[in-house]
Structures are given as structure tokens and as C-alpha cells.
C-alpha positions as a printed NumPy array, in Angstrom:
array([[-22.399,   8.041,   0.906],
       [-25.232,   6.378,  -1.064],
       [-25.153,   6.9  ,  -4.818],
       [-28.784,   7.994,  -4.966],
       [-30.789,  10.204,  -2.597],
       [-33.014,   8.29 ,  -0.19 ],
       [-36.71 ,   8.09 ,  -0.905],
       [-38.735,  11.133,   0.181],
       [-40.638,   9.178,   2.788],
       [-37.459,   7.991,   4.488],
       [-35.8  ,  11.222,   5.587],
       [-36.535,  14.902,   6.266],
       [-36.473,  17.305,   3.339],
       [-33.238,  19.045,   4.341],
       [-31.351,  15.734,   4.39 ],
       [-32.76 ,  14.805,   0.993],
       [-31.514,  18.137,  -0.29 ],
       [-28.03 ,  17.413,   1.071],
       [-27.964,  14.09 ,  -0.735],
       [-29.121,  15.709,  -3.967],
       [-26.451,  18.374,  -3.622],
       [-23.693,  15.844,  -2.906],
       [-24.807,  13.409,  -5.609],
       [-24.597,  16.14 ,  -8.241],
       [-21.132,  17.222,  -7.064],
       [-19.864,  13.646,  -7.266],
       [-21.472,  12.695, -10.551],
       [-23.035,  15.655, -12.398],
       [-23.464,  13.577, -15.547],
       [-26.018,  11.282, -13.913],
       [-27.401,  13.44 , -11.076],
       [-28.919,  16.817, -11.998],
       [-28.223,  19.818,  -9.826],
       [-30.894,  21.048,  -7.401],
       [-33.285,  23.142,  -9.476],
       [-33.132,  26.18 ,  -7.209],
       [-29.317,  26.5  ,  -7.398],
       [-27.83 ,  28.128, -10.481],
       [-25.184,  26.192, -12.359],
       [-22.545,  28.914, -11.9  ],
       [-22.658,  28.396,  -8.142],
       [-22.738,  24.607,  -8.4  ],
       [-19.717,  24.675, -10.711],
       [-17.647,  26.175,  -7.89 ],
       [-18.46 ,  23.237,  -5.624],
       [-18.001,  20.672,  -8.407],
       [-14.521,  21.936,  -9.208],
       [-13.481,  22.508,  -5.604],
       [-14.359,  19.031,  -4.343],
       [-13.079,  17.124,  -7.356],
       [ -9.861,  19.113,  -7.593],
       [ -9.12 ,  18.446,  -3.919],
       [ -9.516,  14.694,  -4.355],
       [ -7.761,  14.653,  -7.714],
       [ -4.832,  16.617,  -6.313],
       [ -4.456,  14.267,  -3.382],
       [ -4.538,  11.199,  -5.654],
       [ -1.949,  12.765,  -7.969],
       [  0.427,  13.442,  -5.079],
       [ -0.14 ,  10.002,  -3.528],
       [  0.38 ,   8.074,  -6.781],
       [  2.905,  10.195,  -8.712],
       [  4.342,   7.368, -10.806],
       [  0.935,   6.069, -11.854],
       [ -0.116,   9.629, -12.675],
       [  2.977,  10.117, -14.839],
       [  2.14 ,   7.029, -16.918],
       [ -1.389,   8.115, -17.87 ],
       [ -2.23 ,  11.01 , -20.148],
       [ -4.366,  13.81 , -18.763],
       [ -7.67 ,  12.474, -20.133],
       [ -7.135,   8.911, -18.91 ],
       [ -6.054,  10.083, -15.466],
       [ -8.992,  12.472, -15.142],
       [-11.417,   9.727, -16.197],
       [ -9.899,   7.426, -13.574],
       [-10.071,  10.036, -10.814],
       [-13.615,  11.081, -11.742],
       [-14.858,   7.499, -11.802],
       [-13.401,   6.934,  -8.335],
       [-14.9  ,  10.204,  -7.087],
       [-18.328,   9.371,  -8.498],
       [-18.629,   5.675,  -7.712],
       [-16.615,   4.772,  -4.634],
       [-18.274,   5.071,  -1.24 ],
       [-15.512,   6.157,   1.117],
       [-15.91 ,   5.021,   4.709],
       [-13.6  ,   7.544,   6.331],
       [-13.476,  11.341,   6.499],
       [ -9.662,  11.318,   6.725],
       [ -7.745,  12.568,   3.697],
       [ -4.817,  10.29 ,   4.544],
       [ -7.115,   7.291,   4.055],
       [ -8.082,   8.288,   0.506],
       [ -5.192,   6.3  ,  -1.06 ],
       [ -6.376,   3.134,   0.706],
       [ -9.91 ,   3.783,  -0.533],
       [ -8.517,   4.28 ,  -4.044],
       [ -6.838,   0.872,  -3.842],
       [-10.111,  -0.738,  -2.818],
       [-11.806,   0.935,  -5.756],
       [ -9.168,  -0.341,  -8.191],
       [ -9.254,  -3.886,  -6.835],
       [-12.979,  -4.336,  -6.225],
       [-14.982,  -1.91 ,  -8.325],
       [-13.236,  -0.644, -11.429],
       [-13.555,  -2.7  , -14.596],
       [-10.322,  -3.134, -16.547],
       [ -9.947,  -0.901, -19.601],
       [ -7.817,  -1.161, -22.701],
       [ -5.671,   1.807, -21.707],
       [ -4.836,   0.338, -18.278],
       [ -1.248,  -0.84 , -17.866],
       [ -1.145,  -4.505, -16.787],
       [  0.64 ,  -3.569, -13.574],
       [ -1.823,  -0.836, -12.548],
       [ -3.027,  -2.48 ,  -9.33 ],
       [  0.426,  -3.541,  -8.172],
       [  1.98 ,  -0.157,  -8.891],
       [ -0.797,   1.609,  -6.977],
       [ -0.291,  -0.739,  -4.017],
       [  3.466,  -0.118,  -4.064],
       [  2.999,   3.649,  -4.084],
       [  0.412,   3.456,  -1.307],
       [  2.866,   1.592,   0.934],
       [  5.141,   4.58 ,   1.391],
       [  2.349,   6.781,   2.713],
       [  0.815,   3.994,   4.804],
       [  4.098,   3.259,   6.54 ],
       [  5.008,   6.932,   6.939],
       [  1.822,   7.633,   8.914],
       [  1.653,   4.308,  10.799],
       [  1.579,   4.742,  14.547],
       [  4.728,   3.921,  16.462],
       [  4.283,   0.506,  18.071],
       [  4.695,  -0.07 ,  21.768],
       [  8.189,  -1.482,  22.501],
       [  8.068,  -5.248,  22.879],
       [  9.159,  -6.411,  26.297],
       [ 12.253,  -8.534,  26.631],
       [ 13.975,  -7.573,  23.374],
       [ 17.745,  -7.329,  23.443],
       [ 18.865,  -4.999,  20.606],
       [ 22.346,  -6.571,  20.749],
       [ 21.194, -10.147,  21.186],
       [ 22.513, -13.311,  19.545],
       [ 20.951, -13.391,  16.073],
       [ 21.614, -17.105,  15.604],
       [ 20.766, -18.608,  18.97 ],
       [ 18.179, -15.996,  19.893],
       [ 14.829, -15.297,  18.282],
       [ 15.184, -12.348,  15.861],
       [ 12.161, -10.063,  16.191],
       [ 11.034,  -8.107,  13.168],
       [ 10.006,  -4.506,  13.565],
       [  6.235,  -3.994,  13.164],
       [  7.245,  -1.224,  10.757],
       [  8.84 ,  -3.657,   8.301],
       [  6.523,  -5.154,   5.665],
       [  7.339,  -7.493,   2.79 ],
       [  5.302,  -8.195,  -0.342],
       [  5.634, -10.229,  -3.513],
       [  4.736,  -8.525,  -6.791],
       [  4.381,  -9.979, -10.255],
       [  5.949,  -6.87 , -11.797],
       [  9.101,  -4.941, -10.801],
       [  7.025,  -2.046,  -9.526],
       [  9.986,  -0.318,  -7.885],
       [ 11.568,   0.256, -11.32 ],
       [  8.464,   1.285, -13.258],
       [  8.36 ,   4.806, -14.637],
       [  7.871,   6.712, -17.891],
       [ 11.013,   5.065, -19.329],
       [ 10.271,   1.536, -18.149],
       [  6.848,  -0.078, -18.459],
       [  7.031,  -3.887, -18.617],
       [  4.498,  -5.78 , -20.69 ],
       [  4.88 ,  -9.086, -18.858],
       [  5.42 , -10.097, -15.23 ],
       [  8.725, -11.365, -13.893],
       [  8.96 , -15.183, -14.154],
       [  9.577, -15.581, -10.413],
       [  7.995, -12.369,  -9.194],
       [  9.698,  -9.617,  -7.203],
       [ 10.048,  -9.498,  -3.41 ],
       [ 10.138,  -6.035,  -1.868],
       [ 10.578,  -5.042,   1.742],
       [  9.476,  -1.616,   2.924],
       [ 10.499,  -0.403,   6.35 ],
       [ 10.667,   2.736,   8.467],
       [ 13.947,   3.382,  10.182],
       [ 14.463,   4.936,  13.649],
       [ 14.649,   8.377,  12.009],
       [ 11.154,   7.824,  10.525],
       [ 12.459,   7.586,   6.962],
       [ 10.79 ,   5.027,   4.69 ],
       [ 13.027,   2.723,   2.647],
       [ 12.427,   0.052,   0.023],
       [ 14.651,  -3.   ,  -0.334],
       [ 14.531,  -5.711,  -2.99 ],
       [ 14.898,  -9.193,  -1.511],
       [ 16.195, -12.29 ,  -3.197],
       [ 14.211, -15.528,  -2.735],
       [ 16.398, -16.632,   0.197],
       [ 16.145, -13.385,   2.161],
       [ 12.432, -13.231,   1.36 ],
       [ 12.022, -16.725,   2.796],
       [ 13.996, -15.712,   5.885],
       [ 11.756, -12.707,   6.42 ],
       [  8.608, -14.806,   6.034],
       [  9.844, -17.385,   8.558],
       [ 10.64 , -14.713,  11.137],
       [  7.292, -13.041,  10.51 ],
       [  5.142, -16.166,  10.555],
       [  7.025, -18.062,  13.3  ],
       [  8.147, -15.443,  15.834],
       [  9.449, -18.135,  18.207],
       [ 11.992, -19.466,  15.725],
       [ 15.695, -18.878,  16.267],
       [ 17.876, -17.438,  13.555],
       [ 19.875, -20.653,  13.33 ],
       [ 16.829, -22.887,  12.945],
       [ 15.365, -20.572,  10.296],
       [ 18.575, -20.617,   8.261],
       [ 19.037, -24.366,   8.641],
       [ 15.495, -24.866,   7.39 ],
       [ 16.201, -22.67 ,   4.371],
       [ 19.39 , -24.625,   3.624],
       [ 17.386, -27.857,   3.796],
       [ 14.704, -26.474,   1.483],
       [ 17.406, -25.451,  -0.977],
       [ 19.118, -28.816,  -0.741],
       [ 22.346, -26.909,  -0.196],
       [ 25.433, -29.11 ,   0.069],
       [ 27.028, -26.794,   2.65 ],
       [ 24.398, -25.539,   5.116],
       [ 27.03 , -23.571,   6.997],
       [ 27.396, -21.297,   3.959],
       [ 23.691, -20.452,   4.134],
       [ 23.969, -19.85 ,   7.872],
       [ 26.954, -17.537,   7.453],
       [ 25.289, -15.546,   4.674],
       [ 22.039, -15.396,   6.585],
       [ 23.77 , -14.089,   9.684],
       [ 25.21 , -11.234,   7.622],
       [ 21.719, -10.417,   6.347],
       [ 20.308, -10.461,   9.874],
       [ 23.089,  -8.157,  11.018],
       [ 22.264,  -5.677,   8.249],
       [ 18.574,  -5.863,   9.095],
       [ 19.34 ,  -5.185,  12.732],
       [ 21.474,  -2.148,  11.822],
       [ 18.72 ,  -0.772,   9.602],
       [ 15.923,  -1.315,  12.145],
       [ 14.207,  -4.123,  10.224],
       [ 15.057,  -6.447,  13.106],
       [ 14.497,  -4.842,  16.508],
       [ 16.663,  -7.331,  18.376],
       [ 16.217, -10.803,  19.801],
       [ 14.391, -12.569,  22.561],
       [ 15.57 , -15.621,  24.494],
       [ 13.967, -18.946,  23.493],
       [ 11.772, -20.431,  26.205]])
């Protein structure tokens, strides 16, 4: 929705009136209400629309909401409501739009925690994965296949991200001032019962996940041997054994769907 009503010559009068009405609801401080509508009536619409959006943001980002006082949170929600041009009518897409606003539009403020963007992204993941459509089963996958000599296939409902801050531990009692020296690797996945889980990865398991994701034709053995080489490990078989245990856990949890046969 444009921030300002279109010029009178561009559109019919009733559309101009709709833009004036909507602009005032979104940002009453900078857009006056239509002169023929009393403020008491407009106040109902102002509160109804903002409270709906504010309530949805609060429920979608509960940790972030808990870290900001009421005034700071309301200012944040109102600025999003007034400035961001959403491109979807779906309420479930509002959190994604809020992320875009934080990353691309909102100027940093003194009261912002340094991890604001990362925490919002982490909280958005749970909703995004919960409502993601079930993928079509991939042909040729053996759920009980050989995880070393076959090609382990990651579930499309398993996503991994690297964060500067330990966002999964942030809350009212823990608010880090500085990022982790080596970052934090988190894997979020949806299991066969449609429950969303978060798992912290160490650098080795994170590397294994990235290899399987970026090179779907790689076998488990080759991936683990490459990791052992990158580590300069004196006993590559130890890395292979540990990696096989990880792959087995991932298969049991639904992170790995199974394997395909190398061609």
C-alpha cells in the first residue's frame, strides 16, 4: 500500500478516499483523518487494525517482546505498521514481512539489543517451518539405506543457520552483549509428527550438514573423509565413526530422509 494517497487526477474519488482512510489508520500522526468522519469512529478502526497486527507480532516473537518494555515494543510495532508496505494479505506472512522491515527499513536505535535481527529471525523460523507445505516424496530414497556408502538425503524440512549470537538461549535472564567468537550453528527441523525442533550443531556436524545440503550426490563416507582431511585429523576413521553415529541420529529424527544409490 503506498504511503501517500495517489494524486487526484490519477484515480477515481472513491479510491482516493480509501487511500486517505487507510493512510490515517496506519499513521495518524502524519496523515489526517478524512474530514467528514468523526474522530470517535476513526479511533475504533485505528485501534482495531493496529491491535490485530500488534497482537500477531507479539505472539510470533514472544522472546523479543519480553525483552522490550511496553513503550519500546509499541514504538517498534507502530513503526512497522506505519512504514512497511506488506505484499501479502496473509496473516501468517506478517512475521516474514516484519523481518524484512527490520533488516531493510528500520534504522538502529539506542534501545535495540545487538542481537535484535538474529533473534527475530530465529523466532520466525519456528512458524515458517510449522506452516511449510509437505514436500513431495523424493523418488528412489531408501529410508534404511547405507549411510556411509549411499548418498544421505536431507529432509527439505531441515534448515541450518549460523548466528553470531546464541539466540536459542536468549531471554529475560540472558542477554549477551557480544557475539560468540565462532558463532552458533542451529538446525531447525520438523519431524514426521509435524513437531518443530531446534538442535545446536558443533562445527563438525554443521560442516557435515552443509556438505549434504550443497552436494546432494556426495556419499556419507566421502563427506566424512573430506571433513577429516579439513581437520587434519590423525585418525580419519574416528571422524567417520562419529559421523556415522550423527547420521544415524539424524535419520531417526527425520533430518535425513534416507539414502539414494550413487550413479
